[in-house]
N, CA, C and O atoms as a Tinker XYZ file with bonds, in Angstrom:
   356  protein
     1  N      7.508000    9.842000    6.467000    73     2
     2  CA     6.453000   10.521000    5.784000    64     1     3
     3  C      5.166000    9.830000    6.135000    63     2     4     5
     4  O      5.164000    8.635000    6.430000    81     3
     5  N      4.069000   10.555000    6.110000    73     3     6
     6  CA     2.742000    9.980000    6.344000    64     5     7
     7  C      1.828000   10.468000    5.230000    63     6     8     9
     8  O      1.802000   11.654000    4.899000    81     7
     9  N      1.082000    9.533000    4.661000    73     7    10
    10  CA     0.164000    9.857000    3.582000    64     9    11
    11  C     -1.016000    8.898000    3.636000    63    10    12    13
    12  O     -0.993000    7.935000    4.403000    81    11
    13  N     -2.036000    9.143000    2.841000    73    11    14
    14  CA    -3.226000    8.289000    2.869000    64    13    15
    15  C     -3.931000    8.337000    1.526000    63    14    16    17
    16  O     -3.750000    9.273000    0.747000    81    15
    17  N     -4.735000    7.316000    1.264000    73    15    18
    18  CA    -5.502000    7.286000    0.031000    64    17    19
    19  C     -6.184000    5.952000   -0.180000    63    18    20    21
    20  O     -6.292000    5.135000    0.734000    81    19
    21  N     -6.643000    5.747000   -1.403000    73    19    22
    22  CA    -7.346000    4.533000   -1.817000    64    21    23
    23  C     -6.356000    3.588000   -2.481000    63    22    24    25
    24  O     -5.719000    3.949000   -3.471000    81    23
    25  N     -6.222000    2.380000   -1.943000    73    23    26
    26  CA    -5.343000    1.371000   -2.541000    64    25    27
    27  C     -6.023000    0.853000   -3.805000    63    26    28    29
    28  O     -7.001000    0.108000   -3.736000    81    27
    29  N     -5.495000    1.256000   -4.962000    73    27    30
    30  CA    -6.139000    0.885000   -6.223000    64    29    31
    31  C     -5.551000   -0.378000   -6.830000    63    30    32    33
    32  O     -6.221000   -1.064000   -7.602000    81    31
    33  N     -4.299000   -0.694000   -6.486000    73    31    34
    34  CA    -3.661000   -1.921000   -6.983000    64    33    35
    35  C     -2.776000   -2.481000   -5.876000    63    34    36    37
    36  O     -2.018000   -1.754000   -5.235000    81    35
    37  N     -2.891000   -3.797000   -5.668000    73    35    38
    38  CA    -2.012000   -4.501000   -4.723000    64    37    39
    39  C     -1.381000   -5.653000   -5.490000    63    38    40    41
    40  O     -2.083000   -6.482000   -6.070000    81    39
    41  N     -0.041000   -5.702000   -5.490000    73    39    42
    42  CA     0.672000   -6.729000   -6.254000    64    41    43
    43  C      1.658000   -7.456000   -5.345000    63    42    44    45
    44  O      2.311000   -6.858000   -4.490000    81    43
    45  N      1.740000   -8.764000   -5.562000    73    43    46
    46  CA     2.730000   -9.572000   -4.854000    64    45    47
    47  C      3.423000  -10.463000   -5.884000    63    46    48    49
    48  O      3.108000  -11.648000   -5.999000    81    47
    49  N      4.359000   -9.892000   -6.624000    73    47    50
    50  CA     5.021000  -10.651000   -7.690000    64    49    51
    51  C      5.808000  -11.839000   -7.134000    63    50    52    53
    52  O      6.427000  -11.741000   -6.074000    81    51
    53  N      5.780000  -12.945000   -7.849000    73    51    54
    54  CA     6.474000  -14.141000   -7.423000    64    53    55
    55  C      7.976000  -13.963000   -7.302000    63    54    56    57
    56  O      8.608000  -14.624000   -6.477000    81    55
    57  N      8.551000  -13.099000   -8.091000    73    55    58
    58  CA     9.998000  -12.895000   -8.087000    64    57    59
    59  C     10.443000  -11.820000   -7.088000    63    58    60    61
    60  O     11.626000  -11.484000   -7.042000    81    59
    61  N      9.517000  -11.274000   -6.289000    73    59    62
    62  CA     9.843000  -10.150000   -5.397000    64    61    63
    63  C     10.182000  -10.587000   -3.975000    63    62    64    65
    64  O     10.229000   -9.752000   -3.072000    81    63
    65  N     10.417000  -11.874000   -3.764000    73    63    66
    66  CA    10.835000  -12.397000   -2.450000    64    65    67
    67  C      9.879000  -12.010000   -1.339000    63    66    68    69
    68  O     10.310000  -11.654000   -0.242000    81    67
    69  N      8.567000  -12.077000   -1.616000    73    67    70
    70  CA     7.554000  -11.806000   -0.599000    64    69    71
    71  C      7.154000  -10.367000   -0.446000    63    70    72    73
    72  O      6.267000  -10.062000    0.352000    81    71
    73  N      7.778000   -9.463000   -1.184000    73    71    74
    74  CA     7.413000   -8.045000   -1.103000    64    73    75
    75  C      6.034000   -7.834000   -1.717000    63    74    76    77
    76  O      5.642000   -8.536000   -2.649000    81    75
    77  N      5.308000   -6.862000   -1.185000    73    75    78
    78  CA     4.015000   -6.459000   -1.727000    64    77    79
    79  C      4.144000   -5.002000   -2.145000    63    78    80    81
    80  O      4.724000   -4.188000   -1.428000    81    79
    81  N      3.598000   -4.683000   -3.311000    73    79    82
    82  CA     3.646000   -3.329000   -3.838000    64    81    83
    83  C      2.228000   -2.817000   -4.019000    63    82    84    85
    84  O      1.387000   -3.500000   -4.602000    81    83
    85  N      1.962000   -1.619000   -3.522000    73    83    86
    86  CA     0.647000   -1.012000   -3.642000    64    85    87
    87  C      0.750000    0.276000   -4.439000    63    86    88    89
    88  O      1.731000    1.012000   -4.334000    81    87
    89  N     -0.263000    0.533000   -5.229000    73    87    90
    90  CA    -0.447000    1.840000   -5.855000    64    89    91
    91  C     -1.628000    2.467000   -5.129000    63    90    92    93
    92  O     -2.719000    1.899000   -5.084000    81    91
    93  N     -1.399000    3.630000   -4.569000    73    91    94
    94  CA    -2.406000    4.300000   -3.752000    64    93    95
    95  C     -2.694000    5.667000   -4.374000    63    94    96    97
    96  O     -1.782000    6.404000   -4.749000    81    95
    97  N     -3.981000    5.983000   -4.473000    73    95    98
    98  CA    -4.386000    7.258000   -5.081000    64    97    99
    99  C     -4.942000    8.202000   -4.024000    63    98   100   101
   100  O     -5.684000    7.798000   -3.128000    81    99
   101  N     -4.567000    9.463000   -4.153000    73    99   102
   102  CA    -5.179000   10.517000   -3.353000    64   101   103
   103  C     -5.569000   11.651000   -4.292000    63   102   104   105
   104  O     -5.561000   11.471000   -5.510000    81   103
   105  N     -5.904000   12.797000   -3.755000    73   103   106
   106  CA    -6.379000   13.886000   -4.602000    64   105   107
   107  C     -5.283000   14.475000   -5.484000    63   106   108   109
   108  O     -5.582000   15.224000   -6.414000    81   107
   109  N     -4.017000   14.152000   -5.212000    73   107   110
   110  CA    -2.930000   14.699000   -6.011000    64   109   111
   111  C     -2.420000   13.740000   -7.077000    63   110   112   113
   112  O     -1.692000   14.150000   -7.982000    81   111
   113  N     -2.795000   12.468000   -6.979000    73   111   114
   114  CA    -2.314000   11.486000   -7.945000    64   113   115
   115  C     -2.094000   10.128000   -7.315000    63   114   116   117
   116  O     -2.753000    9.762000   -6.342000    81   115
   117  N     -1.157000    9.385000   -7.884000    73   115   118
   118  CA    -0.884000    8.015000   -7.423000    64   117   119
   119  C      0.525000    7.962000   -6.853000    63   118   120   121
   120  O      1.459000    8.544000   -7.404000    81   119
   121  N      0.657000    7.252000   -5.738000    73   119   122
   122  CA     1.979000    7.035000   -5.154000    64   121   123
   123  C      2.171000    5.557000   -4.876000    63   122   124   125
   124  O      1.207000    4.801000   -4.756000    81   123
   125  N      3.443000    5.151000   -4.775000    73   123   126
   126  CA     3.796000    3.744000   -4.589000    64   125   127
   127  C      4.139000    3.471000   -3.135000    63   126   128   129
   128  O      4.750000    4.295000   -2.454000    81   127
   129  N      3.726000    2.279000   -2.671000    73   127   130
   130  CA     4.040000    1.833000   -1.319000    64   129   131
   131  C      4.694000    0.463000   -1.415000    63   130   132   133
   132  O      4.209000   -0.415000   -2.129000    81   131
   133  N      5.784000    0.286000   -0.704000    73   131   134
   134  CA     6.484000   -0.991000   -0.672000    64   133   135
   135  C      6.308000   -1.592000    0.721000    63   134   136   137
   136  O      6.589000   -0.943000    1.728000    81   135
   137  N      5.833000   -2.853000    0.766000    73   135   138
   138  CA     5.581000   -3.550000    2.018000    64   137   139
   139  C      6.522000   -4.756000    2.085000    63   138   140   141
   140  O      6.514000   -5.595000    1.184000    81   139
   141  N      7.325000   -4.846000    3.137000    73   139   142
   142  CA     8.238000   -5.977000    3.278000    64   141   143
   143  C      7.466000   -7.254000    3.603000    63   142   144   145
   144  O      6.324000   -7.207000    4.059000    81   143
   145  N      8.102000   -8.372000    3.365000    73   143   146
   146  CA     7.509000   -9.676000    3.665000    64   145   147
   147  C      7.152000   -9.777000    5.146000    63   146   148   149
   148  O      6.082000  -10.276000    5.494000    81   147
   149  N      8.040000   -9.308000    6.013000    73   147   150
   150  CA     7.809000   -9.384000    7.458000    64   149   151
   151  C      6.621000   -8.521000    7.877000    63   150   152   153
   152  O      5.787000   -8.951000    8.674000    81   151
   153  N      6.545000   -7.302000    7.339000    73   151   154
   154  CA     5.410000   -6.427000    7.667000    64   153   155
   155  C      4.117000   -7.052000    7.175000    63   154   156   157
   156  O      3.111000   -7.042000    7.883000    81   155
   157  N      4.139000   -7.599000    5.960000    73   155   158
   158  CA     2.948000   -8.227000    5.396000    64   157   159
   159  C      2.477000   -9.386000    6.267000    63   158   160   161
   160  O      1.281000   -9.514000    6.529000    81   159
   161  N      3.398000  -10.226000    6.717000    73   159   162
   162  CA     3.017000  -11.373000    7.543000    64   161   163
   163  C      2.391000  -10.939000    8.862000    63   162   164   165
   164  O      1.483000  -11.607000    9.358000    81   163
   165  N      2.857000   -9.837000    9.438000    73   163   166
   166  CA     2.285000   -9.333000   10.694000    64   165   167
   167  C      0.976000   -8.575000   10.490000    63   166   168   169
   168  O      0.168000   -8.481000   11.414000    81   167
   169  N      0.754000   -8.030000    9.284000    73   167   170
   170  CA    -0.399000   -7.156000    9.019000    64   169   171
   171  C     -1.182000   -7.604000    7.796000    63   170   172   173
   172  O     -1.731000   -6.773000    7.073000    81   171
   173  N     -1.239000   -8.891000    7.560000    73   171   174
   174  CA    -1.864000   -9.453000    6.362000    64   173   175
   175  C     -3.292000   -8.945000    6.154000    63   174   176   177
   176  O     -3.655000   -8.560000    5.043000    81   175
   177  N     -4.091000   -8.941000    7.199000    73   175   178
   178  CA    -5.496000   -8.544000    7.060000    64   177   179
   179  C     -5.636000   -7.083000    6.636000    63   178   180   181
   180  O     -6.431000   -6.767000    5.750000    81   179
   181  N     -4.876000   -6.203000    7.257000    73   179   182
   182  CA    -4.944000   -4.784000    6.890000    64   181   183
   183  C     -4.502000   -4.575000    5.449000    63   182   184   185
   184  O     -5.163000   -3.864000    4.692000    81   183
   185  N     -3.383000   -5.193000    5.065000    73   183   186
   186  CA    -2.859000   -5.008000    3.715000    64   185   187
   187  C     -3.818000   -5.556000    2.665000    63   186   188   189
   188  O     -4.039000   -4.910000    1.640000    81   187
   189  N     -4.388000   -6.729000    2.898000    73   187   190
   190  CA    -5.219000   -7.359000    1.874000    64   189   191
   191  C     -6.665000   -6.872000    1.850000    63   190   192   193
   192  O     -7.280000   -6.854000    0.785000    81   191
   193  N     -7.219000   -6.481000    2.984000    73   191   194
   194  CA    -8.658000   -6.168000    3.024000    64   193   195
   195  C     -9.005000   -4.689000    3.011000    63   194   196   197
   196  O    -10.086000   -4.325000    2.549000    81   195
   197  N     -8.132000   -3.833000    3.497000    73   195   198
   198  CA    -8.480000   -2.415000    3.621000    64   197   199
   199  C     -8.288000   -1.686000    2.293000    63   198   200   201
   200  O     -7.295000   -1.880000    1.592000    81   199
   201  N     -9.256000   -0.852000    1.974000    73   199   202
   202  CA    -9.196000   -0.083000    0.726000    64   201   203
   203  C     -8.653000    1.317000    0.951000    63   202   204   205
   204  O     -7.809000    1.786000    0.188000    81   203
   205  N     -9.130000    1.986000    1.993000    73   203   206
   206  CA    -8.625000    3.310000    2.341000    64   205   207
   207  C     -7.621000    3.134000    3.467000    63   206   208   209
   208  O     -7.950000    2.589000    4.520000    81   207
   209  N     -6.386000    3.599000    3.244000    73   207   210
   210  CA    -5.325000    3.372000    4.218000    64   209   211
   211  C     -4.502000    4.628000    4.455000    63   210   212   213
   212  O     -4.401000    5.508000    3.600000    81   211
   213  N     -3.923000    4.680000    5.638000    73   211   214
   214  CA    -2.901000    5.657000    5.973000    64   213   215
   215  C     -1.596000    4.893000    6.066000    63   214   216   217
   216  O     -1.545000    3.820000    6.667000    81   215
   217  N     -0.545000    5.431000    5.481000    73   215   218
   218  CA     0.747000    4.757000    5.427000    64   217   219
   219  C      1.813000    5.686000    5.999000    63   218   220   221
   220  O      1.842000    6.879000    5.694000    81   219
   221  N      2.694000    5.118000    6.838000    73   219   222
   222  CA     3.817000    5.874000    7.381000    64   221   223
   223  C      5.102000    5.112000    7.113000    63   222   224   225
   224  O      5.136000    3.884000    7.203000    81   223
   225  N      6.159000    5.845000    6.783000    73   223   226
   226  CA     7.470000    5.240000    6.569000    64   225   227
   227  C      8.362000    6.191000    5.817000    63   226   228   229
   228  O      7.934000    7.261000    5.385000    81   227
   229  N      9.614000    5.789000    5.664000    73   227   230
   230  CA    10.562000    6.654000    4.947000    64   229   231
   231  C     10.271000    6.706000    3.451000    63   230   232   233
   232  O      9.856000    5.718000    2.846000    81   231
   233  N     10.495000    7.858000    2.882000    73   231   234
   234  CA    10.386000    8.037000    1.433000    64   233   235
   235  C     11.706000    7.582000    0.824000    63   234   236   237
   236  O     12.775000    8.005000    1.263000    81   235
   237  N     11.631000    6.715000   -0.195000    73   235   238
   238  CA    12.837000    6.208000   -0.823000    64   237   239
   239  C     12.818000    6.487000   -2.319000    63   238   240   241
   240  O     11.761000    6.559000   -2.947000    81   239
   241  N     14.015000    6.642000   -2.869000    73   239   242
   242  CA    14.174000    6.864000   -4.296000    64   241   243
   243  C     15.203000    5.853000   -4.788000    63   242   244   245
   244  O     16.402000    6.032000   -4.574000    81   243
   245  N     14.738000    4.791000   -5.449000    73   243   246
   246  CA    15.615000    3.767000   -6.005000    64   245   247
   247  C     15.659000    3.930000   -7.521000    63   246   248   249
   248  O     14.704000    3.588000   -8.218000    81   247
   249  N     16.756000    4.445000   -8.017000    73   247   250
   250  CA    16.956000    4.619000   -9.463000    64   249   251
   251  C     15.803000    5.384000  -10.109000    63   250   252   253
   252  O     15.345000    5.030000  -11.195000    81   251
   253  N     15.344000    6.426000   -9.438000    73   251   254
   254  CA    14.271000    7.249000   -9.988000    64   253   255
   255  C     12.864000    6.777000   -9.667000    63   254   256   257
   256  O     11.897000    7.466000   -9.990000    81   255
   257  N     12.729000    5.605000   -9.030000    73   255   258
   258  CA    11.413000    5.108000   -8.618000    64   257   259
   259  C     11.206000    5.516000   -7.162000    63   258   260   261
   260  O     11.918000    5.056000   -6.270000    81   259
   261  N     10.233000    6.376000   -6.936000    73   259   262
   262  CA     9.979000    6.911000   -5.603000    64   261   263
   263  C      8.830000    6.135000   -4.963000    63   262   264   265
   264  O      7.800000    5.899000   -5.594000    81   263
   265  N      9.021000    5.740000   -3.700000    73   263   266
   266  CA     7.981000    5.014000   -2.986000    64   265   267
   267  C      8.121000    5.249000   -1.487000    63   266   268   269
   268  O      9.150000    5.721000   -1.003000    81   267
   269  N      7.054000    4.905000   -0.768000    73   267   270
   270  CA     7.071000    4.925000    0.687000    64   269   271
   271  C      7.335000    3.498000    1.140000    63   270   272   273
   272  O      6.619000    2.579000    0.741000    81   271
   273  N      8.348000    3.303000    1.962000    73   271   274
   274  CA     8.633000    1.984000    2.527000    64   273   275
   275  C      7.806000    1.871000    3.811000    63   274   276   277
   276  O      8.129000    2.496000    4.821000    81   275
   277  N      6.756000    1.083000    3.765000    73   275   278
   278  CA     5.747000    1.045000    4.825000    64   277   279
   279  C      6.311000    0.528000    6.149000    63   278   280   281
   280  O      6.864000   -0.569000    6.220000    81   279
   281  N      6.161000    1.333000    7.180000    73   279   282
   282  CA     6.505000    0.929000    8.544000    64   281   283
   283  C      5.256000    0.818000    9.410000    63   282   284   285
   284  O      5.248000    0.129000   10.429000    81   283
   285  N      4.188000    1.520000    8.979000    73   283   286
   286  CA     2.913000    1.483000    9.703000    64   285   287
   287  C      1.789000    1.701000    8.701000    63   286   288   289
   288  O      1.876000    2.568000    7.832000    81   287
   289  N      0.730000    0.902000    8.834000    73   287   290
   290  CA    -0.440000    1.042000    7.965000    64   289   291
   291  C     -1.687000    1.000000    8.846000    63   290   292   293
   292  O     -1.851000    0.111000    9.682000    81   291
   293  N     -2.555000    1.979000    8.635000    73   291   294
   294  CA    -3.767000    2.083000    9.424000    64   293   295
   295  C     -4.968000    2.123000    8.495000    63   294   296   297
   296  O     -4.987000    2.909000    7.547000    81   295
   297  N     -5.983000    1.280000    8.753000    73   295   298
   298  CA    -7.196000    1.348000    7.922000    64   297   299
   299  C     -7.964000    2.641000    8.202000    63   298   300   301
   300  O     -8.020000    3.109000    9.339000    81   299
   301  N     -8.544000    3.203000    7.162000    73   299   302
   302  CA    -9.378000    4.396000    7.286000    64   301   303
   303  C    -10.807000    4.042000    6.899000    63   302   304   305
   304  O    -11.021000    3.186000    6.040000    81   303
   305  N    -11.789000    4.691000    7.523000    73   303   306
   306  CA   -13.181000    4.384000    7.192000    64   305   307
   307  C    -13.526000    4.792000    5.760000    63   306   308   309
   308  O    -13.126000    5.858000    5.294000    81   307
   309  N    -14.269000    3.933000    5.077000    73   307   310
   310  CA   -14.710000    4.232000    3.720000    64   309   311
   311  C    -16.018000    4.988000    3.685000    63   310   312   313
   312  O    -16.448000    5.451000    2.628000    81   311
   313  N    -16.652000    5.113000    4.835000    73   311   314
   314  CA   -17.929000    5.837000    4.968000    64   313   315
   315  C    -18.944000    5.414000    3.920000    63   314   316   317
   316  O    -19.623000    6.252000    3.326000    81   315
   317  N    -19.045000    4.101000    3.695000    73   315   318
   318  CA   -20.064000    3.577000    2.797000    64   317   319
   319  C    -19.747000    3.663000    1.320000    63   318   320   321
   320  O    -20.598000    3.337000    0.493000    81   319
   321  N    -18.542000    4.095000    0.963000    73   319   322
   322  CA   -18.181000    4.188000   -0.447000    64   321   323
   323  C    -17.949000    2.796000   -1.019000    63   322   324   325
   324  O    -17.293000    1.965000   -0.390000    81   323
   325  N    -18.472000    2.546000   -2.178000    73   323   326
   326  CA   -18.268000    1.268000   -2.857000    64   325   327
   327  C    -17.210000    1.456000   -3.930000    63   326   328   329
   328  O    -17.456000    2.094000   -4.953000    81   327
   329  N    -16.047000    0.903000   -3.693000    73   327   330
   330  CA   -14.944000    0.978000   -4.654000    64   329   331
   331  C    -14.319000   -0.404000   -4.769000    63   330   332   333
   332  O    -14.435000   -1.229000   -3.863000    81   331
   333  N    -13.655000   -0.644000   -5.893000    73   331   334
   334  CA   -12.978000   -1.908000   -6.100000    64   333   335
   335  C    -11.515000   -1.649000   -6.393000    63   334   336   337
   336  O    -11.167000   -0.692000   -7.086000    81   335
   337  N    -10.661000   -2.508000   -5.861000    73   335   338
   338  CA    -9.241000   -2.451000   -6.203000    64   337   339
   339  C     -8.897000   -3.718000   -6.964000    63   338   340   341
   340  O     -9.645000   -4.694000   -6.930000    81   339
   341  N     -7.780000   -3.701000   -7.640000    73   339   342
   342  CA    -7.324000   -4.841000   -8.442000    64   341   343
   343  C     -6.242000   -5.548000   -7.626000    63   342   344   345
   344  O     -5.059000   -5.222000   -7.726000    81   343
   345  N     -6.668000   -6.525000   -6.814000    73   343   346
   346  CA    -5.776000   -7.155000   -5.868000    64   345   347
   347  C     -5.273000   -8.505000   -6.337000    63   346   348   349
   348  O     -5.895000   -9.158000   -7.175000    81   347
   349  N     -4.132000   -8.920000   -5.783000    73   347   350
   350  CA    -3.631000  -10.265000   -6.031000    64   349   351
   351  C     -4.510000  -11.249000   -5.276000    63   350   352   353
   352  O     -5.217000  -10.871000   -4.342000    81   351
   353  N     -4.466000  -12.498000   -5.677000    73   351   354
   354  CA    -5.252000  -13.535000   -4.979000    64   353   355
   355  C     -4.368000  -14.684000   -4.615000    63   354   356
   356  O     -4.833000  -15.658000   -4.024000    81   355
């Protein structure tokens, strides 16, 4: 699946074994993105700094929780928009 939007929340819980979870908003609502530790290590700058992103990967449903398992992430231009996300530090 391929989708895009504004990354409004980025979380890296200590108990998640290096996984990063994003909440991304588009015109239809909010969707979840799961980023593996390996993908994050290879794409740290894109994951942490980009606000508008395109995400590609398989759609997964784990016990009713639906998310995109990120295989590719591409930054999208913000065209001068000033927005803030609630990111981990």
